[in-house]
Structure formats: structure tokens, C-alpha cells
PLY file of the C-alpha trace (Angstrom):
ply
format ascii 1.0
element vertex 149
property float x
property float y
property float z
element edge 148
property int vertex1
property int vertex2
end_header
-0.03 0.13 0.05
1.28 3.21 -0.97
1.55 6.20 1.37
-1.27 7.95 -0.62
-3.62 4.97 -0.31
-2.66 4.89 3.43
-3.68 8.51 3.82
-7.01 7.66 2.02
-7.59 4.64 4.21
-6.89 6.68 7.44
-9.35 9.40 6.23
-12.09 6.53 6.13
-10.96 5.21 9.56
-11.35 8.66 10.98
-14.74 9.18 9.41
-16.04 6.07 10.92
-14.71 6.61 14.41
-16.18 10.31 14.13
-12.81 11.80 14.98
-13.19 15.28 13.57
-9.86 16.63 14.47
-8.05 13.93 12.76
-10.45 13.90 9.86
-9.97 17.72 9.37
-6.18 17.44 9.29
-6.20 14.62 6.79
-8.63 16.24 4.67
-6.51 19.25 4.30
-3.42 17.00 3.67
-5.60 15.13 1.08
-6.55 18.28 -0.81
-2.89 19.36 -0.86
-1.98 15.75 -2.42
-4.75 16.06 -4.98
-3.74 19.56 -6.08
-0.04 18.32 -6.29
-1.28 15.28 -8.47
-3.20 17.54 -10.75
-0.16 19.85 -10.92
2.00 16.98 -11.83
-0.43 15.18 -14.16
0.19 11.86 -12.88
-0.40 9.57 -9.76
1.77 10.66 -6.83
4.58 8.45 -5.89
5.62 8.00 -2.12
8.42 10.57 -2.59
6.06 13.16 -4.07
3.57 12.40 -1.23
6.43 12.91 1.52
7.22 16.33 -0.15
3.70 17.33 0.12
3.52 16.35 3.64
6.72 18.07 4.52
5.58 21.27 2.89
2.19 21.19 4.77
4.04 20.28 7.79
6.46 23.37 7.48
3.40 25.78 6.91
1.63 24.35 10.18
4.79 24.88 12.07
5.15 28.40 10.87
1.38 28.98 11.81
2.12 27.48 15.23
4.82 30.03 15.99
2.39 32.83 15.12
-0.38 31.28 17.06
2.00 31.19 20.11
3.15 34.73 19.74
-0.43 35.91 19.50
-1.54 34.02 22.59
-3.95 32.03 20.66
-3.52 28.68 22.70
-6.58 27.12 21.24
-5.34 27.32 17.71
-1.60 26.57 18.81
-2.85 23.32 20.43
-4.78 22.38 17.19
-1.58 23.07 15.26
0.37 20.81 17.54
-2.09 17.99 17.02
-1.77 18.39 13.27
1.85 18.40 13.48
2.09 15.04 15.33
-0.55 13.58 13.06
1.57 14.51 9.87
4.85 13.45 11.38
3.53 9.97 11.75
3.53 9.59 8.03
7.29 10.73 7.71
10.14 8.27 7.95
11.93 8.19 11.33
14.42 11.08 11.67
17.97 10.60 12.32
19.15 11.13 16.02
21.70 13.77 16.84
24.62 11.37 16.97
23.89 10.10 13.45
23.33 13.57 12.19
26.67 14.84 13.79
28.42 12.00 12.16
27.07 12.72 8.69
27.67 16.38 8.98
31.35 15.71 10.15
31.87 13.36 7.19
30.71 16.00 4.77
32.64 18.83 6.58
35.83 16.83 6.51
35.37 16.47 2.56
35.00 20.25 1.98
38.12 22.21 1.22
37.48 24.52 4.07
35.32 24.29 6.95
34.50 28.09 7.05
31.30 29.85 7.73
31.20 30.77 4.07
30.73 27.10 3.13
27.81 26.56 5.15
25.29 26.73 2.14
27.55 24.20 0.39
27.61 21.93 3.50
23.90 22.05 3.95
23.28 21.20 0.39
25.89 18.21 0.52
24.44 16.97 3.81
21.00 17.08 2.66
21.78 15.06 -0.48
23.38 12.38 2.02
20.65 12.22 4.55
17.80 12.38 2.02
14.92 13.63 4.05
15.84 11.59 7.24
16.86 15.25 8.92
15.28 18.43 8.84
17.15 21.27 7.19
16.94 23.45 10.26
18.40 20.71 12.36
21.18 20.25 9.68
22.09 23.93 9.74
22.17 24.10 13.43
24.60 20.89 13.56
26.89 22.39 10.84
27.11 25.73 12.77
27.75 23.94 16.08
30.61 21.73 14.63
32.12 24.69 12.55
32.18 27.06 15.70
33.40 24.17 17.87
36.53 23.52 15.61
0 1
1 2
2 3
3 4
4 5
5 6
6 7
7 8
8 9
9 10
10 11
11 12
12 13
13 14
14 15
15 16
16 17
17 18
18 19
19 20
20 21
21 22
22 23
23 24
24 25
25 26
26 27
27 28
28 29
29 30
30 31
31 32
32 33
33 34
34 35
35 36
36 37
37 38
38 39
39 40
40 41
41 42
42 43
43 44
44 45
45 46
46 47
47 48
48 49
49 50
50 51
51 52
52 53
53 54
54 55
55 56
56 57
57 58
58 59
59 60
60 61
61 62
62 63
63 64
64 65
65 66
66 67
67 68
68 69
69 70
70 71
71 72
72 73
73 74
74 75
75 76
76 77
77 78
78 79
79 80
80 81
81 82
82 83
83 84
84 85
85 86
86 87
87 88
88 89
89 90
90 91
91 92
92 93
93 94
94 95
95 96
96 97
97 98
98 99
99 100
100 101
101 102
102 103
103 104
104 105
105 106
106 107
107 108
108 109
109 110
110 111
111 112
112 113
113 114
114 115
115 116
116 117
117 118
118 119
119 120
120 121
121 122
122 123
123 124
124 125
125 126
126 127
127 128
128 129
129 130
130 131
131 132
132 133
133 134
134 135
135 136
136 137
137 138
138 139
139 140
140 141
141 142
142 143
143 144
144 145
145 146
146 147
147 148
């Protein structure tokens, strides 16, 4: 079963369970997936589906920051629930030790571990980890290692 089919199945399960919070979040995700499929003019593969999930997740995380800053705890809690739901569809993320090892390997291969090469290092690390680590975590780890050297 593809990830797209799993999401469709989970929508049906949420409908039967009358879990409106889950259903609303999954319907939003499903709408994004349908729009992407229409845009691409073919059925979505798992990699495409993951990209849409990550994009929606990023949007919700940005909204969460705004809700917290604005003192809207009701909306912030809803956003947190949506974030946890969407993260369940993503592959397990690398732990800090694995990420640090991957970053050190890439930095060692760069000609110079200076701050000017952070962008180049991020690109190289992101290519190595292929979605197993968030770009923000990668950047923070690179900065930590470069400043620690």
C-alpha cells in the first residue's frame, strides 16, 4: 500500500470513528495531495507524497509560531495535534549522533570548514541524509561543529 493509499484509508477510519480533529487534518493533507497530483498530471509516488507532507508540515509549524506569539493557545494546540499527525507519515528522523556523524563526514570532505561554506555543506548533507533530517537541524548541527572546531 502506497503512502497516498494509506492516507485515504486513514481518512475512512477517522470518518467511521467520528474523529473530527484527525479527519480535518487528513482532509487538508488530502486536498494538498490532490492539487499536487493535478499539477504533476500523474499519480503521486511516495517521494512526491512525502514532499507534500513536509511542505504542509512546514506551513503548520510556521502557523504554530504565530499562534503562540499571538496568545492563541486554542489554535496552537490544534496546530500541535496536526503536526504530530503529519509526522506519523514521515520516515523516522536521524538522532543527533547520526546527524553529527553525517555532518562531520561532509565537512571533512569540504576544502575549507569556514562559515562561508555553510550553504555548500547544507546542500551536501541534505543530499546524503535524503529526508532523514530536517534542514533546520542540519544547519544548526553544521554551525555547532564549525564553531566548535
